Backbone as XML, in Angstrom:
<?xml version="1.0"?>
<chain id="A" units="angstrom">
  <residue number="1" name="UNK">
    <atom name="N" x="-97.176" y="-35.090" z="-74.588"/>
    <atom name="CA" x="-97.621" y="-35.102" z="-73.199"/>
    <atom name="C" x="-96.144" y="-35.167" z="-72.493"/>
  </residue>
  <residue number="2" name="UNK">
    <atom name="N" x="-96.031" y="-34.522" z="-71.265"/>
    <atom name="CA" x="-94.786" y="-34.757" z="-70.502"/>
    <atom name="C" x="-94.952" y="-35.925" z="-69.755"/>
  </residue>
  <residue number="3" name="UNK">
    <atom name="N" x="-94.174" y="-36.897" z="-68.557"/>
    <atom name="CA" x="-94.473" y="-37.468" z="-68.303"/>
    <atom name="C" x="-93.529" y="-37.237" z="-66.747"/>
  </residue>
  <residue number="4" name="UNK">
    <atom name="N" x="-94.017" y="-37.457" z="-65.739"/>
    <atom name="CA" x="-93.067" y="-37.138" z="-64.353"/>
    <atom name="C" x="-92.310" y="-38.144" z="-64.318"/>
  </residue>
  <residue number="5" name="UNK">
    <atom name="N" x="-91.110" y="-37.822" z="-63.862"/>
    <atom name="CA" x="-90.155" y="-39.741" z="-63.312"/>
    <atom name="C" x="-91.266" y="-40.460" z="-62.095"/>
  </residue>
  <residue number="6" name="UNK">
    <atom name="N" x="-90.864" y="-41.319" z="-61.924"/>
    <atom name="CA" x="-91.500" y="-42.194" z="-60.848"/>
    <atom name="C" x="-90.221" y="-42.203" z="-59.820"/>
  </residue>
  <residue number="7" name="UNK">
    <atom name="N" x="-89.729" y="-42.142" z="-58.780"/>
    <atom name="CA" x="-89.370" y="-41.661" z="-57.986"/>
    <atom name="C" x="-89.363" y="-42.970" z="-57.779"/>
  </residue>
  <residue number="8" name="UNK">
    <atom name="N" x="-90.077" y="-43.783" z="-57.130"/>
    <atom name="CA" x="-90.362" y="-45.298" z="-57.094"/>
    <atom name="C" x="-89.495" y="-46.002" z="-57.796"/>
  </residue>
  <residue number="9" name="UNK">
    <atom name="N" x="-89.279" y="-46.073" z="-58.773"/>
    <atom name="CA" x="-88.218" y="-46.493" z="-59.721"/>
    <atom name="C" x="-87.263" y="-46.427" z="-60.341"/>
  </residue>
  <residue number="10" name="UNK">
    <atom name="N" x="-86.430" y="-45.418" z="-59.676"/>
    <atom name="CA" x="-85.019" y="-44.782" z="-59.696"/>
    <atom name="C" x="-84.153" y="-45.842" z="-58.722"/>
  </residue>
  <residue number="11" name="UNK">
    <atom name="N" x="-83.516" y="-46.083" z="-59.648"/>
    <atom name="CA" x="-82.483" y="-47.021" z="-59.010"/>
    <atom name="C" x="-81.107" y="-45.994" z="-58.329"/>
  </residue>
  <residue number="12" name="UNK">
    <atom name="N" x="-80.811" y="-46.359" z="-56.982"/>
    <atom name="CA" x="-79.876" y="-45.649" z="-56.421"/>
    <atom name="C" x="-78.694" y="-46.657" z="-55.466"/>
  </residue>
  <residue number="13" name="UNK">
    <atom name="N" x="-77.450" y="-46.919" z="-56.263"/>
    <atom name="CA" x="-76.533" y="-47.827" z="-55.773"/>
    <atom name="C" x="-76.627" y="-47.648" z="-54.236"/>
  </residue>
  <residue number="14" name="UNK">
    <atom name="N" x="-76.724" y="-48.734" z="-53.288"/>
    <atom name="CA" x="-76.694" y="-48.296" z="-52.031"/>
    <atom name="C" x="-74.846" y="-48.192" z="-51.794"/>
  </residue>
  <residue number="15" name="UNK">
    <atom name="N" x="-73.855" y="-48.480" z="-52.540"/>
    <atom name="CA" x="-72.824" y="-48.134" z="-52.091"/>
    <atom name="C" x="-72.250" y="-46.760" z="-52.239"/>
  </residue>
  <residue number="16" name="UNK">
    <atom name="N" x="-72.777" y="-46.339" z="-53.325"/>
    <atom name="CA" x="-72.807" y="-45.296" z="-53.775"/>
    <atom name="C" x="-73.164" y="-44.011" z="-52.838"/>
  </residue>
  <residue number="17" name="UNK">
    <atom name="N" x="-74.763" y="-44.377" z="-52.146"/>
    <atom name="CA" x="-74.897" y="-43.902" z="-51.358"/>
    <atom name="C" x="-74.523" y="-43.455" z="-50.085"/>
  </residue>
  <residue number="18" name="UNK">
    <atom name="N" x="-73.996" y="-44.422" z="-50.136"/>
    <atom name="CA" x="-73.128" y="-44.688" z="-48.239"/>
    <atom name="C" x="-71.721" y="-43.940" z="-48.053"/>
  </residue>
  <residue number="19" name="UNK">
    <atom name="N" x="-71.571" y="-44.458" z="-49.761"/>
    <atom name="CA" x="-69.955" y="-43.607" z="-49.755"/>
    <atom name="C" x="-70.650" y="-41.596" z="-49.551"/>
  </residue>
  <residue number="20" name="UNK">
    <atom name="N" x="-71.332" y="-41.482" z="-50.260"/>
    <atom name="CA" x="-71.787" y="-39.495" z="-50.385"/>
    <atom name="C" x="-72.133" y="-39.803" z="-48.953"/>
  </residue>
  <residue number="21" name="UNK">
    <atom name="N" x="-72.887" y="-40.340" z="-48.329"/>
    <atom name="CA" x="-73.226" y="-40.009" z="-47.179"/>
    <atom name="C" x="-72.017" y="-40.025" z="-45.926"/>
  </residue>
  <residue number="22" name="UNK">
    <atom name="N" x="-71.213" y="-40.924" z="-46.298"/>
    <atom name="CA" x="-69.994" y="-40.374" z="-45.595"/>
    <atom name="C" x="-69.201" y="-40.169" z="-46.016"/>
  </residue>
  <residue number="23" name="UNK">
    <atom name="N" x="-68.906" y="-39.297" z="-46.964"/>
    <atom name="CA" x="-68.401" y="-38.274" z="-47.380"/>
    <atom name="C" x="-68.846" y="-36.662" z="-46.883"/>
  </residue>
  <residue number="24" name="UNK">
    <atom name="N" x="-69.947" y="-36.830" z="-46.716"/>
    <atom name="CA" x="-71.254" y="-35.451" z="-46.550"/>
    <atom name="C" x="-70.732" y="-35.248" z="-44.744"/>
  </residue>
  <residue number="25" name="UNK">
    <atom name="N" x="-71.061" y="-36.637" z="-43.920"/>
    <atom name="CA" x="-70.750" y="-36.579" z="-42.448"/>
    <atom name="C" x="-69.326" y="-36.180" z="-42.176"/>
  </residue>
  <residue number="26" name="UNK">
    <atom name="N" x="-68.396" y="-36.688" z="-43.107"/>
    <atom name="CA" x="-66.815" y="-35.754" z="-42.621"/>
    <atom name="C" x="-66.872" y="-34.239" z="-43.198"/>
  </residue>
  <residue number="27" name="UNK">
    <atom name="N" x="-67.274" y="-34.088" z="-44.314"/>
    <atom name="CA" x="-67.433" y="-32.706" z="-44.322"/>
    <atom name="C" x="-68.221" y="-31.952" z="-43.056"/>
  </residue>
  <residue number="28" name="UNK">
    <atom name="N" x="-69.411" y="-32.395" z="-42.387"/>
    <atom name="CA" x="-69.639" y="-32.003" z="-41.533"/>
    <atom name="C" x="-69.114" y="-32.012" z="-40.393"/>
  </residue>
  <residue number="29" name="UNK">
    <atom name="N" x="-68.345" y="-32.656" z="-40.231"/>
    <atom name="CA" x="-67.390" y="-33.061" z="-38.563"/>
    <atom name="C" x="-65.778" y="-32.213" z="-39.226"/>
  </residue>
  <residue number="30" name="UNK">
    <atom name="N" x="-65.405" y="-31.906" z="-40.216"/>
    <atom name="CA" x="-64.406" y="-31.251" z="-40.317"/>
    <atom name="C" x="-64.951" y="-29.648" z="-39.892"/>
  </residue>
  <residue number="31" name="UNK">
    <atom name="N" x="-66.154" y="-29.387" z="-40.692"/>
    <atom name="CA" x="-66.674" y="-27.844" z="-40.259"/>
    <atom name="C" x="-67.173" y="-27.398" z="-39.237"/>
  </residue>
  <residue number="32" name="UNK">
    <atom name="N" x="-68.199" y="-28.738" z="-38.391"/>
    <atom name="CA" x="-68.304" y="-28.331" z="-36.690"/>
    <atom name="C" x="-66.428" y="-28.301" z="-36.122"/>
  </residue>
  <residue number="33" name="UNK">
    <atom name="N" x="-65.483" y="-29.266" z="-36.552"/>
    <atom name="CA" x="-63.980" y="-29.275" z="-35.706"/>
    <atom name="C" x="-63.323" y="-27.539" z="-36.254"/>
  </residue>
  <residue number="34" name="UNK">
    <atom name="N" x="-64.098" y="-27.538" z="-36.978"/>
    <atom name="CA" x="-63.369" y="-25.802" z="-37.493"/>
    <atom name="C" x="-63.915" y="-24.710" z="-36.569"/>
  </residue>
  <residue number="35" name="UNK">
    <atom name="N" x="-65.182" y="-25.076" z="-36.550"/>
    <atom name="CA" x="-66.149" y="-24.507" z="-35.412"/>
    <atom name="C" x="-65.357" y="-24.216" z="-34.260"/>
  </residue>
  <residue number="36" name="UNK">
    <atom name="N" x="-65.022" y="-25.467" z="-33.507"/>
    <atom name="CA" x="-64.448" y="-25.269" z="-32.655"/>
    <atom name="C" x="-63.142" y="-24.785" z="-32.567"/>
  </residue>
  <residue number="37" name="UNK">
    <atom name="N" x="-62.370" y="-25.367" z="-33.584"/>
    <atom name="CA" x="-60.956" y="-24.808" z="-33.400"/>
    <atom name="C" x="-61.289" y="-22.826" z="-33.293"/>
  </residue>
  <residue number="38" name="UNK">
    <atom name="N" x="-62.399" y="-22.769" z="-34.093"/>
    <atom name="CA" x="-62.920" y="-21.012" z="-33.971"/>
    <atom name="C" x="-62.898" y="-20.321" z="-32.899"/>
  </residue>
  <residue number="39" name="UNK">
    <atom name="N" x="-63.844" y="-21.291" z="-32.531"/>
    <atom name="CA" x="-64.313" y="-20.496" z="-31.159"/>
    <atom name="C" x="-63.422" y="-20.568" z="-29.548"/>
  </residue>
  <residue number="40" name="UNK">
    <atom name="N" x="-62.907" y="-21.763" z="-30.183"/>
    <atom name="CA" x="-61.513" y="-21.448" z="-28.881"/>
    <atom name="C" x="-60.451" y="-20.269" z="-28.827"/>
  </residue>
  <residue number="41" name="UNK">
    <atom name="N" x="-59.868" y="-19.982" z="-30.096"/>
    <atom name="CA" x="-59.191" y="-19.530" z="-30.191"/>
    <atom name="C" x="-59.940" y="-17.693" z="-30.420"/>
  </residue>
  <residue number="42" name="UNK">
    <atom name="N" x="-61.080" y="-17.875" z="-30.174"/>
    <atom name="CA" x="-61.532" y="-16.278" z="-29.669"/>
    <atom name="C" x="-62.019" y="-16.183" z="-28.729"/>
  </residue>
  <residue number="43" name="UNK">
    <atom name="N" x="-62.233" y="-17.173" z="-27.736"/>
    <atom name="CA" x="-62.251" y="-17.287" z="-26.746"/>
    <atom name="C" x="-60.944" y="-17.022" z="-25.655"/>
  </residue>
  <residue number="44" name="UNK">
    <atom name="N" x="-59.938" y="-18.120" z="-26.238"/>
    <atom name="CA" x="-58.472" y="-17.780" z="-25.872"/>
    <atom name="C" x="-57.726" y="-16.519" z="-26.072"/>
  </residue>
  <residue number="45" name="UNK">
    <atom name="N" x="-58.298" y="-15.740" z="-26.877"/>
    <atom name="CA" x="-58.204" y="-13.882" z="-27.450"/>
    <atom name="C" x="-58.797" y="-12.998" z="-26.499"/>
  </residue>
  <residue number="46" name="UNK">
    <atom name="N" x="-59.668" y="-13.292" z="-26.505"/>
    <atom name="CA" x="-60.440" y="-12.702" z="-25.578"/>
    <atom name="C" x="-59.917" y="-12.496" z="-23.633"/>
  </residue>
  <residue number="47" name="UNK">
    <atom name="N" x="-60.044" y="-14.231" z="-23.720"/>
    <atom name="CA" x="-59.385" y="-14.243" z="-22.130"/>
    <atom name="C" x="-57.782" y="-13.266" z="-21.660"/>
  </residue>
  <residue number="48" name="UNK">
    <atom name="N" x="-57.279" y="-13.649" z="-22.858"/>
    <atom name="CA" x="-56.036" y="-12.700" z="-23.084"/>
    <atom name="C" x="-55.706" y="-11.342" z="-22.871"/>
  </residue>
  <residue number="49" name="UNK">
    <atom name="N" x="-57.460" y="-10.583" z="-23.938"/>
    <atom name="CA" x="-57.213" y="-9.364" z="-23.599"/>
    <atom name="C" x="-57.871" y="-8.692" z="-22.316"/>
  </residue>
  <residue number="50" name="UNK">
    <atom name="N" x="-58.644" y="-9.570" z="-21.800"/>
    <atom name="CA" x="-59.073" y="-9.847" z="-20.303"/>
    <atom name="C" x="-57.641" y="-9.276" z="-19.561"/>
  </residue>
  <residue number="51" name="UNK">
    <atom name="N" x="-56.956" y="-10.748" z="-19.502"/>
    <atom name="CA" x="-55.827" y="-10.893" z="-18.380"/>
    <atom name="C" x="-54.955" y="-9.350" z="-18.992"/>
  </residue>
  <residue number="52" name="UNK">
    <atom name="N" x="-54.836" y="-9.482" z="-19.888"/>
    <atom name="CA" x="-53.486" y="-7.899" z="-20.183"/>
    <atom name="C" x="-54.436" y="-7.026" z="-19.565"/>
  </residue>
  <residue number="53" name="UNK">
    <atom name="N" x="-55.296" y="-6.615" z="-19.764"/>
    <atom name="CA" x="-56.695" y="-5.336" z="-19.290"/>
    <atom name="C" x="-55.874" y="-5.161" z="-18.037"/>
  </residue>
  <residue number="54" name="UNK">
    <atom name="N" x="-56.078" y="-6.742" z="-17.098"/>
    <atom name="CA" x="-56.320" y="-7.026" z="-15.895"/>
    <atom name="C" x="-55.243" y="-6.694" z="-14.902"/>
  </residue>
  <residue number="55" name="UNK">
    <atom name="N" x="-53.903" y="-6.545" z="-15.501"/>
    <atom name="CA" x="-52.779" y="-6.886" z="-15.618"/>
    <atom name="C" x="-52.086" y="-5.384" z="-15.880"/>
  </residue>
  <residue number="56" name="UNK">
    <atom name="N" x="-52.139" y="-4.487" z="-16.621"/>
    <atom name="CA" x="-52.599" y="-2.974" z="-16.957"/>
    <atom name="C" x="-52.842" y="-2.408" z="-15.919"/>
  </residue>
  <residue number="57" name="UNK">
    <atom name="N" x="-54.087" y="-2.263" z="-15.825"/>
    <atom name="CA" x="-55.349" y="-1.808" z="-14.862"/>
    <atom name="C" x="-54.189" y="-1.688" z="-13.022"/>
  </residue>
  <residue number="58" name="UNK">
    <atom name="N" x="-53.966" y="-3.089" z="-12.624"/>
    <atom name="CA" x="-53.132" y="-3.243" z="-11.310"/>
    <atom name="C" x="-51.689" y="-2.684" z="-11.798"/>
  </residue>
  <residue number="59" name="UNK">
    <atom name="N" x="-51.028" y="-2.320" z="-12.755"/>
    <atom name="CA" x="-49.770" y="-2.098" z="-12.492"/>
    <atom name="C" x="-49.830" y="-0.494" z="-12.262"/>
  </residue>
  <residue number="60" name="UNK">
    <atom name="N" x="-51.170" y="0.130" z="-13.174"/>
    <atom name="CA" x="-51.443" y="1.413" z="-13.026"/>
    <atom name="C" x="-51.968" y="1.609" z="-11.718"/>
  </residue>
  <residue number="61" name="UNK">
    <atom name="N" x="-53.075" y="1.381" z="-11.091"/>
    <atom name="CA" x="-53.369" y="1.149" z="-9.696"/>
    <atom name="C" x="-52.161" y="0.647" z="-8.664"/>
  </residue>
  <residue number="62" name="UNK">
    <atom name="N" x="-50.975" y="0.305" z="-8.846"/>
    <atom name="CA" x="-50.328" y="0.496" z="-8.300"/>
    <atom name="C" x="-48.733" y="2.191" z="-8.623"/>
  </residue>
  <residue number="63" name="UNK">
    <atom name="N" x="-48.740" y="1.650" z="-9.813"/>
    <atom name="CA" x="-48.542" y="3.021" z="-9.386"/>
    <atom name="C" x="-49.063" y="4.485" z="-8.919"/>
  </residue>
  <residue number="64" name="UNK">
    <atom name="N" x="-50.519" y="4.667" z="-9.029"/>
    <atom name="CA" x="-51.072" y="5.713" z="-8.534"/>
    <atom name="C" x="-51.212" y="5.529" z="-7.047"/>
  </residue>
  <residue number="65" name="UNK">
    <atom name="N" x="-51.331" y="4.311" z="-6.533"/>
    <atom name="CA" x="-50.835" y="4.037" z="-4.749"/>
    <atom name="C" x="-49.443" y="4.801" z="-4.257"/>
  </residue>
  <residue number="66" name="UNK">
    <atom name="N" x="-48.657" y="4.109" z="-5.186"/>
    <atom name="CA" x="-47.050" y="4.867" z="-4.773"/>
    <atom name="C" x="-47.069" y="5.887" z="-5.177"/>
  </residue>
  <residue number="67" name="UNK">
    <atom name="N" x="-47.683" y="6.645" z="-5.775"/>
    <atom name="CA" x="-47.702" y="7.882" z="-5.688"/>
    <atom name="C" x="-48.320" y="9.017" z="-5.183"/>
  </residue>
  <residue number="68" name="UNK">
    <atom name="N" x="-49.656" y="8.117" z="-4.490"/>
    <atom name="CA" x="-50.731" y="8.690" z="-3.193"/>
    <atom name="C" x="-49.610" y="8.411" z="-2.083"/>
  </residue>
  <residue number="69" name="UNK">
    <atom name="N" x="-49.281" y="6.966" z="-1.849"/>
    <atom name="CA" x="-48.416" y="7.245" z="-0.591"/>
    <atom name="C" x="-47.548" y="8.275" z="-0.575"/>
  </residue>
  <residue number="70" name="UNK">
    <atom name="N" x="-46.745" y="8.511" z="-1.681"/>
    <atom name="CA" x="-45.852" y="9.372" z="-1.653"/>
    <atom name="C" x="-46.332" y="10.959" z="-0.903"/>
  </residue>
  <residue number="71" name="UNK">
    <atom name="N" x="-47.562" y="10.869" z="-1.988"/>
    <atom name="CA" x="-47.702" y="12.414" z="-1.566"/>
    <atom name="C" x="-48.662" y="12.393" z="0.220"/>
  </residue>
  <residue number="72" name="UNK">
    <atom name="N" x="-49.318" y="11.817" z="0.516"/>
    <atom name="CA" x="-49.725" y="11.552" z="1.931"/>
    <atom name="C" x="-48.077" y="11.743" z="3.191"/>
  </residue>
  <residue number="73" name="UNK">
    <atom name="N" x="-47.018" y="11.029" z="2.954"/>
    <atom name="CA" x="-45.776" y="11.359" z="3.333"/>
    <atom name="C" x="-45.171" y="12.275" z="3.117"/>
  </residue>
  <residue number="74" name="UNK">
    <atom name="N" x="-45.486" y="13.061" z="2.082"/>
    <atom name="CA" x="-44.457" y="14.512" z="2.438"/>
    <atom name="C" x="-45.971" y="15.314" z="2.962"/>
  </residue>
  <residue number="75" name="UNK">
    <atom name="N" x="-47.171" y="14.996" z="2.876"/>
    <atom name="CA" x="-48.153" y="15.781" z="3.706"/>
    <atom name="C" x="-47.859" y="15.701" z="5.340"/>
  </residue>
  <residue number="76" name="UNK">
    <atom name="N" x="-47.889" y="14.759" z="5.395"/>
    <atom name="CA" x="-47.413" y="14.388" z="7.084"/>
    <atom name="C" x="-46.530" y="15.170" z="7.453"/>
  </residue>
  <residue number="77" name="UNK">
    <atom name="N" x="-45.282" y="15.234" z="6.484"/>
    <atom name="CA" x="-43.943" y="15.332" z="7.231"/>
    <atom name="C" x="-44.200" y="17.459" z="7.146"/>
  </residue>
  <residue number="78" name="UNK">
    <atom name="N" x="-44.610" y="17.842" z="6.001"/>
    <atom name="CA" x="-44.767" y="19.641" z="5.604"/>
    <atom name="C" x="-46.077" y="19.542" z="7.310"/>
  </residue>
  <residue number="79" name="UNK">
    <atom name="N" x="-46.439" y="19.179" z="7.429"/>
    <atom name="CA" x="-47.641" y="19.270" z="8.292"/>
    <atom name="C" x="-46.636" y="19.222" z="9.853"/>
  </residue>
  <residue number="80" name="UNK">
    <atom name="N" x="-45.800" y="18.233" z="10.058"/>
    <atom name="CA" x="-44.925" y="17.772" z="10.793"/>
    <atom name="C" x="-44.505" y="19.412" z="11.284"/>
  </residue>
  <residue number="81" name="UNK">
    <atom name="N" x="-43.744" y="20.089" z="10.634"/>
    <atom name="CA" x="-42.655" y="20.499" z="10.668"/>
    <atom name="C" x="-43.548" y="22.179" z="10.267"/>
  </residue>
  <residue number="82" name="UNK">
    <atom name="N" x="-44.376" y="22.418" z="9.741"/>
    <atom name="CA" x="-45.690" y="23.551" z="10.235"/>
    <atom name="C" x="-45.926" y="23.611" z="12.151"/>
  </residue>
  <residue number="83" name="UNK">
    <atom name="N" x="-45.980" y="22.256" z="12.143"/>
    <atom name="CA" x="-46.146" y="22.081" z="13.880"/>
    <atom name="C" x="-45.410" y="22.750" z="14.258"/>
  </residue>
  <residue number="84" name="UNK">
    <atom name="N" x="-44.025" y="22.106" z="14.161"/>
    <atom name="CA" x="-43.345" y="22.418" z="15.243"/>
    <atom name="C" x="-42.536" y="24.044" z="15.007"/>
  </residue>
  <residue number="85" name="UNK">
    <atom name="N" x="-42.971" y="24.347" z="13.848"/>
    <atom name="CA" x="-42.552" y="25.885" z="13.565"/>
    <atom name="C" x="-43.196" y="26.752" z="14.284"/>
  </residue>
  <residue number="86" name="UNK">
    <atom name="N" x="-44.698" y="25.735" z="14.383"/>
    <atom name="CA" x="-45.905" y="26.734" z="14.856"/>
    <atom name="C" x="-45.576" y="27.005" z="16.634"/>
  </residue>
  <residue number="87" name="UNK">
    <atom name="N" x="-45.555" y="25.677" z="16.915"/>
    <atom name="CA" x="-44.908" y="25.702" z="18.379"/>
    <atom name="C" x="-44.317" y="26.498" z="18.834"/>
  </residue>
  <residue number="88" name="UNK">
    <atom name="N" x="-42.728" y="26.280" z="18.224"/>
    <atom name="CA" x="-41.990" y="26.959" z="18.363"/>
    <atom name="C" x="-41.894" y="28.328" z="18.333"/>
  </residue>
  <residue number="89" name="UNK">
    <atom name="N" x="-42.622" y="28.916" z="17.703"/>
    <atom name="CA" x="-42.941" y="30.525" z="17.432"/>
    <atom name="C" x="-44.049" y="30.479" z="18.900"/>
  </residue>
  <residue number="90" name="UNK">
    <atom name="N" x="-44.618" y="29.770" z="18.824"/>
    <atom name="CA" x="-45.870" y="30.378" z="19.921"/>
    <atom name="C" x="-44.820" y="30.354" z="21.518"/>
  </residue>
  <residue number="91" name="UNK">
    <atom name="N" x="-43.697" y="29.242" z="21.359"/>
    <atom name="CA" x="-42.994" y="29.471" z="22.506"/>
    <atom name="C" x="-42.109" y="30.548" z="22.846"/>
  </residue>
  <residue number="92" name="UNK">
    <atom name="N" x="-41.520" y="31.245" z="21.411"/>
    <atom name="CA" x="-40.883" y="32.201" z="21.503"/>
    <atom name="C" x="-41.937" y="33.539" z="21.775"/>
  </residue>
  <residue number="93" name="UNK">
    <atom name="N" x="-43.296" y="33.594" z="21.303"/>
    <atom name="CA" x="-44.131" y="34.310" z="21.389"/>
    <atom name="C" x="-44.166" y="34.676" z="23.113"/>
  </residue>
  <residue number="94" name="UNK">
    <atom name="N" x="-44.909" y="33.472" z="23.916"/>
    <atom name="CA" x="-45.070" y="33.358" z="25.480"/>
    <atom name="C" x="-43.671" y="33.889" z="26.228"/>
  </residue>
  <residue number="95" name="UNK">
    <atom name="N" x="-42.266" y="33.750" z="25.734"/>
    <atom name="CA" x="-41.587" y="34.001" z="26.416"/>
    <atom name="C" x="-41.461" y="35.496" z="25.970"/>
  </residue>
  <residue number="96" name="UNK">
    <atom name="N" x="-41.517" y="36.442" z="24.833"/>
    <atom name="CA" x="-41.566" y="37.618" z="24.841"/>
    <atom name="C" x="-42.561" y="38.222" z="26.027"/>
  </residue>
  <residue number="97" name="UNK">
    <atom name="N" x="-43.766" y="37.869" z="25.498"/>
    <atom name="CA" x="-44.917" y="38.220" z="26.605"/>
    <atom name="C" x="-44.844" y="38.509" z="27.615"/>
  </residue>
  <residue number="98" name="UNK">
    <atom name="N" x="-43.836" y="37.107" z="28.056"/>
    <atom name="CA" x="-43.589" y="37.154" z="29.811"/>
    <atom name="C" x="-42.242" y="38.142" z="29.935"/>
  </residue>
  <residue number="99" name="UNK">
    <atom name="N" x="-41.355" y="37.984" z="29.713"/>
    <atom name="CA" x="-40.496" y="38.921" z="29.478"/>
    <atom name="C" x="-40.839" y="40.578" z="29.662"/>
  </residue>
  <residue number="100" name="UNK">
    <atom name="N" x="-41.670" y="40.735" z="28.738"/>
    <atom name="CA" x="-42.043" y="42.276" z="28.520"/>
    <atom name="C" x="-43.436" y="42.572" z="29.854"/>
  </residue>
  <residue number="101" name="UNK">
    <atom name="N" x="-43.997" y="41.458" z="30.295"/>
    <atom name="CA" x="-44.621" y="41.906" z="31.688"/>
    <atom name="C" x="-43.934" y="42.085" z="32.800"/>
  </residue>
  <residue number="102" name="UNK">
    <atom name="N" x="-42.498" y="41.171" z="32.933"/>
    <atom name="CA" x="-41.711" y="41.815" z="33.652"/>
    <atom name="C" x="-40.438" y="43.012" z="33.707"/>
  </residue>
  <residue number="103" name="UNK">
    <atom name="N" x="-40.774" y="43.512" z="32.708"/>
    <atom name="CA" x="-40.552" y="44.563" z="32.151"/>
    <atom name="C" x="-39.118" y="44.404" z="32.088"/>
  </residue>
  <residue number="104" name="UNK">
    <atom name="N" x="-38.599" y="43.687" z="31.291"/>
    <atom name="CA" x="-37.235" y="43.273" z="30.600"/>
    <atom name="C" x="-36.959" y="44.567" z="29.168"/>
  </residue>
  <residue number="105" name="UNK">
    <atom name="N" x="-35.920" y="44.268" z="28.680"/>
    <atom name="CA" x="-35.768" y="44.830" z="27.558"/>
    <atom name="C" x="-35.955" y="43.787" z="26.146"/>
  </residue>
  <residue number="106" name="UNK">
    <atom name="N" x="-36.910" y="43.378" z="25.276"/>
    <atom name="CA" x="-37.381" y="42.469" z="24.710"/>
    <atom name="C" x="-36.417" y="42.643" z="23.052"/>
  </residue>
  <residue number="107" name="UNK">
    <atom name="N" x="-35.754" y="44.112" z="23.095"/>
    <atom name="CA" x="-35.790" y="44.104" z="21.373"/>
    <atom name="C" x="-34.572" y="43.432" z="20.545"/>
  </residue>
  <residue number="108" name="UNK">
    <atom name="N" x="-33.668" y="42.801" z="21.617"/>
    <atom name="CA" x="-32.598" y="42.028" z="21.211"/>
    <atom name="C" x="-32.824" y="41.193" z="20.642"/>
  </residue>
  <residue number="109" name="UNK">
    <atom name="N" x="-34.100" y="40.177" z="21.429"/>
    <atom name="CA" x="-34.731" y="39.125" z="21.161"/>
    <atom name="C" x="-35.586" y="39.205" z="20.195"/>
  </residue>
  <residue number="110" name="UNK">
    <atom name="N" x="-36.281" y="40.250" z="19.908"/>
    <atom name="CA" x="-37.376" y="40.355" z="18.598"/>
    <atom name="C" x="-35.798" y="40.499" z="17.089"/>
  </residue>
  <residue number="111" name="UNK">
    <atom name="N" x="-35.366" y="41.022" z="17.311"/>
    <atom name="CA" x="-33.935" y="41.687" z="16.161"/>
    <atom name="C" x="-33.246" y="39.920" z="15.988"/>
  </residue>
  <residue number="112" name="UNK">
    <atom name="N" x="-32.741" y="39.290" z="17.177"/>
    <atom name="CA" x="-32.368" y="38.249" z="16.913"/>
    <atom name="C" x="-32.987" y="36.763" z="16.081"/>
  </residue>
  <residue number="113" name="UNK">
    <atom name="N" x="-34.053" y="37.003" z="16.732"/>
    <atom name="CA" x="-35.254" y="35.913" z="15.607"/>
    <atom name="C" x="-36.054" y="36.606" z="14.440"/>
  </residue>
  <residue number="114" name="UNK">
    <atom name="N" x="-35.916" y="37.709" z="14.351"/>
    <atom name="CA" x="-36.867" y="38.520" z="12.983"/>
    <atom name="C" x="-37.755" y="38.978" z="13.747"/>
  </residue>
  <residue number="115" name="UNK">
    <atom name="N" x="-38.646" y="40.025" z="12.626"/>
    <atom name="CA" x="-39.641" y="40.451" z="12.706"/>
    <atom name="C" x="-40.774" y="39.632" z="13.571"/>
  </residue>
  <residue number="116" name="UNK">
    <atom name="N" x="-41.587" y="39.551" z="14.411"/>
    <atom name="CA" x="-42.924" y="38.547" z="14.530"/>
    <atom name="C" x="-43.991" y="38.952" z="13.563"/>
  </residue>
  <residue number="117" name="UNK">
    <atom name="N" x="-43.572" y="40.137" z="13.288"/>
    <atom name="CA" x="-45.178" y="40.718" z="12.742"/>
    <atom name="C" x="-45.279" y="39.959" z="11.357"/>
  </residue>
  <residue number="118" name="UNK">
    <atom name="N" x="-43.925" y="39.946" z="10.817"/>
    <atom name="CA" x="-44.260" y="39.449" z="9.206"/>
    <atom name="C" x="-44.195" y="37.708" z="9.340"/>
  </residue>
  <residue number="119" name="UNK">
    <atom name="N" x="-44.037" y="37.006" z="10.178"/>
    <atom name="CA" x="-44.516" y="35.810" z="10.401"/>
    <atom name="C" x="-42.786" y="34.953" z="10.578"/>
  </residue>
  <residue number="120" name="UNK">
    <atom name="N" x="-41.694" y="35.651" z="10.331"/>
    <atom name="CA" x="-40.938" y="34.889" z="10.362"/>
    <atom name="C" x="-40.279" y="34.483" z="11.112"/>
  </residue>
  <residue number="121" name="UNK">
    <atom name="N" x="-39.336" y="33.446" z="10.998"/>
    <atom name="CA" x="-39.106" y="32.559" z="12.228"/>
    <atom name="C" x="-37.522" y="32.750" z="12.666"/>
  </residue>
</chain>
């Protein structure tokens, strides 16, 4: 017949037990330290990615803002030139109209400034 071991009668050396337990604790401590190092490294990598992305986006935004500012400056400059040209044309047209009303010959003025019907200046 089979007899079951009696665990109460099993002898375990206390020093050996303490040594094994200490070794296991050291193993767990090393494992936890490795996990901590890995976690910190992953966190640092993620933070670096975020920082790099923020710097990249900032640089792109600066380029976009500069381009937008240059476009706006050009638009305003063109608008100013167009307004001056229209104002000058309007002044010439009023002067021609005034001369026509007074009965003066305006053919020379029209030829000198180009034909007005084509929008020339």
